[in-house]
N, C-alpha and C positions, 0 to 999 in steps of 0.2 A: 683622781690620779695625782700622784706626787709631782711637785714642780720639777724636780730633777728628771723624772720620767718624761714629762712633756718636752723639756729642752732636748733630751736625747732623741725623742721622736722627730722633732723639727730638724735637729741636726742631721739625722739619718735621711729625712726627706730631702733637704736641700743638698745633701751630698750627691744624690742621684740627679735631681732636677737641674742643678747648675753645672753638670758635666759638659753640656753644650750651651754655653752662655748666649751665643747668638740666637739660638732657637728660643731660649727663654725671653730674650729682649724683644724679639718679634711678636711673641705671644703677648707680652705685656703691652706692647704698642697697640695690638689689635684689640685687646681687652679695654684699654682706655678709650679708644675711638668708639667702640660699640657702646660703652657705658655713657659717654658724653651724648651720643646720638639718641640713645634711649631716653635720656633725661630732657633733651631738647625737643623731641618730637611733639609732645602734647602742647608745648608753648607755641611752636610753629603752627600746629593745627588750629589753635585758637585764633592766631593772627589771620590765617586764611579765611576763617569764618567771618571775622570782623570785616575783612575786605569785601566779602560777598554783599554786605549791607550798603556798600558805597556804589552808587549807580555807575560811576565811571570805572569801577573795579580797578582803581589805580594800583599799580605795582603788583596786580594779581598774578600776572604771568611770571614775574620774577619769583614770587613766593612759591608758586606751584613747582617751578623748576628747582627751587631750593629743596622743597619737600621730596621731589623725585630723586634729587642728588643725595639727600640724607638716606633714603631707602636703598638707593644703589650702593652707596658707600658701606652702609651697614651690612648688606648682603655680601659684598666683596670681602670685607674684613671678617665676617662670620665664617665664610668658606676657608679663608686663610687660617683662622683660629682652629676650626675643626680638623683641618689637615695636619697642622702642626701638633695639635693635641694628640691625634692618633699616632703621629711619628714619635713623639716623646713617650707615649704610653708603650709603644711597641719596642723601642730601643732602650729607653732609660728606666722605665718603671716596671717592665716585665722581665726582659732577658737578663739584664745585669744584676738586679737584686736577687733573683733566684739562683744565678750562678754563684754570686757571693755567699748566699745562704748555704749552698751545698759545699762550697770551699770551707766555710766556717764549721759546718757539721763534721767535715773530714778532719779538720785541724783539732777538734776537741777530743779529749781522751776517753778512755773506757769508763772512768768515774762518771762523766757526764752521761754517756750513752746508757749506762746501766741504770740510771735513775729516770730515763725518759722512755716513753712508748713510741714505737715507730709511727703509729697512727697519728699521735698528737703532733709529731714533728712534720709529718706530711700535711696535716691540716693547716699548720702555720704557713707552710710553703704555698699552699693553694690560695691563701688569703693575702699574700704579699702584694700582688699586682693590683687587686681591687682596692686595697687600703691606700696604697701610694697614689693610685689614680684618683681616688675620692679626695684625698688631701690636695692633689694638684687642682682638681676642679673647684674645690671649695675655698682654697687659699688664694690661688693665683688666677682663677678665671671668674667664677660666679661671685666669690667673696668680694673681689675688687670691683667687678661690674656693679654689684648692688650698692657698695659703699659710694662709688663715684656717681652712680645713677641717683642715689638719694641726695647726695650733695648738690648735683646739678639741678635736680627737681626742686629742692628746697630754695635754691638761688632764684630760679624762674618763678616759683610760687610766691616768693617774697616780693618780686616785682609786681605781681598781681594783687596779693593781699598778705601783709605780714602776719595777720592773725591765723590765716589758713596754713601758712608755712610753719608757724609755731605748732599748730595742732598736728600737722603732718609729721614733723620731726619728733614731737612728743610721743606720738603713737608708736613710731619705730623704736624710740628709746624705752618706753614702757614695755613693749613686746619683748625686747631683749632682757630687761631687768626681771620681768616676771618669768620669762622662759628659761633663764639660766638655771635656777634651782630645779626646775622640772627636767632640764637636760642632765643635770648631775644625777638625779634619781634614775633617769633613763640609762645612763652609762653604768651605774652600779648594777642594775638589773641585767644589762647586756653582758657584763663581765661574767656573771654566773651562767648566762645563756650560752656564751661562747665556750666556757669551761666544760659545760655538759656536752656541747657539740664535739669538742676535742676528745672527750671520753668515748663518745660514740665511734669516732674515727679509730680509737685504740682498739675497741672491741671488734670492729670490722677487720682491721689489720690483723689482729690475732687470729681471726677465723680464716683469712686468706692464707696466712703463713702456716697455720697449724691445721689446715683442713684434713690432712691425712690422719692426724691424731684424733680429730673430731670424729671422723668416720670409723676409725679403729675401735673407739669406745662407744660408738653409737650415740653420740651426744648432740646430734643435730638439733633436736627439740630443745634441749637444755640451752644451747647457744642462742637459738632464736628467742627463748624466754629471757635470757640475759640481755640480749640486744633490745627487746621490747621494754624491759624494765629501765634500761638506760634511756630509751626514747621517751618513756613516761616522764622521767625527771626533766629531760630536755624540753618536752612539750609544756610541762608545768611552768618552767622558767620562761618559755616562749610566750605563754599566755600573759604572764606578768609583764613581759616586755611589750606586748601589744597594748595592754592597758595604759602603759606610760605614754604611748603614742596618742591614744584617744584623749587622754586628759590634756596633753600638750596641745593637740589640734584644737580642741574645744575652747581652751583658754585663750589662745592667740586669736582664734576666729571671733570670739565675743569682743575682745579689745578692738580689733580692727573694724568690725562691723559697726560698733557704736561710734567710733571716730569717723568712719566714712559717712554714716547717717548725719552726724553733726556738721561735717564739711558741706555735704550736699544741701542741707537745710540752710546754712549760712549763704551758700552760693545763690540759691533760688531767691532768698530774701533780698540779697543785694540787687539781683536782676529786676525783681518786682519793684524795688524802691527806685530803680533807674540809676543806681550807682555803678553797676557793672554792665558791660556789653555782653551780647550772646557769645562772642568769642572768648571772653574771660570765663564765662560759665563752662564752655567746652573745655578750656584749659584746666580749670579746677576739677571738673568731674573726671577728666582723663587722669590727672594726678591722684585723685581720691580713689578711683577704682584700681589704679596700679598699686596704691598703697597696700591693698589687701594682700596681693600676691608678693609684694616686696617684703612686707612684714613677715609673712609666712616663710619666704625664701631665705631671708637673712637668718632667722632663727633655725630654720630647717638645715641650712648650710652649716650652722654652728653644731646642730645635732649630728649631721653626717660627719663633720670634722671630728667630733668627740667619739663617734662610733668607729671611724677609721683608726683613731688613735688607740682605742681599746684593742682592735684587731692587730694593729701594728706593734703594740707594746710587747707582745710575746716574741715577735721577730727581732725587735731591738734588744730584748733581754738576751736572746741567744747570741746575737751579733756582739753584744758587750761582754759575753762570758769569756773569761780568760782560762785557757787550759791549765790544769794543775801540773801537767807535764810540760815544762818549758825548756827550750833549748838555749844554752848559754851563748852569749855573743861571740866568745872565743872558742866555741866548740870545735873539736878535732874530728878529722876523718879517721875511720877505723884502720885504714891502710892494710898492708900485707900482714896477716896474722902470724906472729912468731911466738906468741905465748898463748896459754890456755885461758881458762875461766876460773875466777876465784870468788867464792861466797864468804864474806867476812862479817860475822856477828849479825846476820840478816834477820830482822824482825819486821813483820808486816801485818796490818789489819785492814779490812775493807771498810769498816765503819769507824766514824770518829766518836770518841767517848765524850760525854759531858764533862765539864770542869770538875776535877776532883775524883772522877770515876776512873778506875783502872781499866786499861784497854784489854780486850780479849783478842790475842794475836792468833792469826791463821798460821803464821810461821814465826818461830821464836828461836833466836840464837843459832842460826844455821851457819855452819862453818865446814867447808870442804873445797878442794881444788880439783879441777879437771885439767889434766895435762894436755898439751898440744897433740892433736891426732888421736886422742884417747876416746874410747866409747864408754860412757857412764850411764847406767840405768837407774832410774828413780822408781821405786816400788812402794806399795803401801795400800792401805784400805782407801776406799773412796772418801774424799774430803780430808785427806791427811796433808794436803798442801803441795802435791807434786805439780799439778797444772799451774797453780799460783806461782810457783817458783819459775816456771817457763815464762809466764807473763811478765814477771819482774825482770827476767833476763832480756826480754824483748823491749823492755821499758814501756809496757802498757800502763804500768803503775810505778811509782817510786817507793823504795823501801822506807819504812818509818825510822829504822835504826840500822846501822851498819852500812855495808857497801857491796856492790857487785862489780867486779873488774873483768873486762874482756881485752885481751892483748895487753894487759898491764895498765889499762886505763879505766877509770870509773865510768860506768855507762852514762852517768849524769853529765860527764864532760865530753861526751861524743855527740856528733851530729846524729839526730834521730834517724834520718833517712839512711845515713851511712851504716849505722848499727844494724838496722833491720834488713838492709840489702846484704849484709854480711852473714845473716842468719836465715836459714830456710826452715819454715815451720810447716809440719803436717799436723793439722789440728784434729781433735776428736771428731768434730762434725764439720767437715770441709764445706766451705761456702762456694757454690757454683753460681755463675751468672747465666741468665737466660740467653745464652749465645751458643756458638758452635763449640764442639769438643776442641777444635784447633785453637779457638780464642781462649778457652779456659786453661788449656795446658800452657800456652805461651803468655799468660796474663802478666807474669813478672818479667818477661822478655819478649815483648811484642814484635821485635824485629827478627826473631829466630826463623830460620829457614824451615821448610816443611820436612826436610830430611832430619834435622835435629829434633823436631817435634815428634816424628815417628820413632826416632831412636829412643827418646825419653819414654814414650808410650810402651815400647818393646821392653825396656828395662823394668818398667812397672807392671809387666804382664798384662797390658791393656790392649796390645796391638791386635790380637785375634778377635776380640770383641768388637773393636772399632771397624776392622776389615769386614766383619759380618753385616754391618749396617749398610743400608742402601746408599746413604749419602756419606758414609765414612767419616772422615774428620770434619766434614761440614754439617754433621748432625747437631741440631740444637738440643741442648740437654734439658730445657724446661726451667720453670721457676725454681730456684734453689736446687737445681739438678734433679728434679722430681722424676725424670725419665730414666734415671740411673739407679741401680741398687746401691745399698750402703757400701758394699765392697768396691763397686765400680767407682763411686765417688772418692773413696779412700785412695784407690790406685791412681785416679786422675790427679789427686792432690800430690801424690808421691811423684808422678811424672812432672808435675809443675815445678817441684823443688829440684828434681834432677836436671831439668832444663836450665834452671837458674844457676845451678852449680855453685852454691855458697860454700864458704869455708867452715861454717858451723851449721850443724843440722839438729833440729829438735823433732823427734817423732813422738807426738802425744797420742797414745793409744793407737798408733798407726796401723797395727795389724789386728785390731780387735774385731773387725767385721769381715775378715777374709776367710775363705774356706781353706782346708788343709793344703790342697794342690797349689792354689795361688799363694798361700802363705810361704810355702817352700820356695816358690819362684821369687817372691818379694825378698825373702831372707837372703837369697843368693845375690839379688840386685843390691841390697843393703851392704852386703859384704864388699862388693866391688866398688860401690859408691863411697864407702866410709874408710877406705884404706888410708887415705891421706886427709881425712876430715876429723874435726872435733865433733863428737856426736853425743847428744843427750837423748836417751830413749825412755819414754814413760809408758809403762805397760802393766796391765793386770795379768796378762798371760805370761807367766814367768818362763815358760819354755822358749820364748822368743829372745830372752836376754841372758841365757845361760853362759854365753861366751863373752859377755861384756867385761871390759878391763876392771871395772869397779861397779858394785851395786850399792846404792844408798837407800836404806830402808827408813821410811817416814811413818810416824804414828802421832796423830793429834798435833801436827804442826812442828814436830821435833824429829831430829835424826836419832834413831835408836840403834842402828847397826850400819856398819860399812864393811866391805870386803868383796872378794870374788864369790862366785856361786859355791865353790867347795868350802871356802872359809865360813860362809854364813850357814851352810848346811851342818857343818861340824859344831857350830855354836848352839844349835837347837833352839834358836830364838824365834822371833816373829816371822822372819823370812822362811825358816824351816817349817813353821806351822802353815804358812800360806802355801808353800810348795806341796806339803802333804795334802792339804785340802784340795788343791787343784789336780794333783795326780790321782787321788782317790776318786774324784769326780770324773 
């Protein structure tokens, strides 16, 4: 892991942990007390044993009371520690990071989302809490406990035997030195293991979202095979990951076992020689046996720290990502719209070319104006750039060259929220939330009254369908609106825009999924809605835009024709050809 990456991970970790400093300080106090008592306990036990050899058992009662006090205090501080650990985990390491993560995901632009799978982003979210909690445990709880414990143990061991203290400390040091490269190996393998796990999440997410398509093409078995292949790769990396553990465990165990055997041998030798008392033997054996699990735990905590760092690295990477669509500090509100829309020398490509290579533009040298309250239709073959132009207008992406102006202001100089609030979009594939019809219609205007919601639904020719449902407007539409037909989803999206009542409206394929009866009703609603609106209509069905004030024809990212329906028909160009194809069909 790169140094900068580590520093960012620690910075992110402390950002959350230190939000409640008083909690953190009490945790640290509890940790220090527990660590000191753990290190002191074997020494105290040895002293008690020595007192047993004294017939008068001088000061025995005082030592036993001290031992009981040590055990009591450790129990009290341990309970305080566990409670505060749970409180920090619940409030600071679970809730807030995940909310911040969702906020960040929402703030990132389409360029980011188009390059990521939903499954992998969800997998990152699911690991946030566990990773931060592991860091908290290993950095601020057990990491400090073990370090202080080792220091205290070394101090008291030194009072008994400097040689044993040196062996004890050397064993811990050797375990860390030998264990570190093994940990780095473990982390490298875990990165691959985690990546494969994220890919599994992506496949599962694809299946959940696209299950209707899977069933439509009878591809259930194919999808299971695809998932099994992905699991095979994940399992292969998992086996390698397990091997790193076994090598690590065996190495540390051998080091600590040899050292423990040496210490016990020296201790018994000193007792037999009459140099040490029985109490000193008990003290040394207590520290020696503790050394095994202390060595394991110190290096294991380092392993857990590095493991959590790997898991958290992707979270930090997302949180450090800067959106390519940035709002200027002095950005303006859209305000009351008194001017139309202007596209000036607009060129755009989704992909970045390598140095020296010429860009392949999706849109190139687009120039036209939409007057205030004018209805303009964009037509052309699929992939000709119509929908892309709408995305640029909404500023989902920024143009590579040229500019787009709304109300006489470059969209890059406007507040993003203000721009998008001023534009109502009915997309090709409307996204529905797994909530009620009422919730989905009023999504852009959650405070709207039920009467306004019903009026919008009626204008979108959706009221009869809703009234026929047992729960009416409280009917839950299902994941992504699965309980609704394509036409019903489209009409619900139209109702949503009508309720929002923006001054600019974009209909992207808005009537492509409607039957003839509903299409006529929608067209009448459009006419009423757009009388005082600036409207952009993107449609393949040319019959829906015959009465547009202007029609702009696209072909391979360029404007090839403009004019009214009658103008374009008289030109006998691409528009006339498309019209002929549709009317003949």
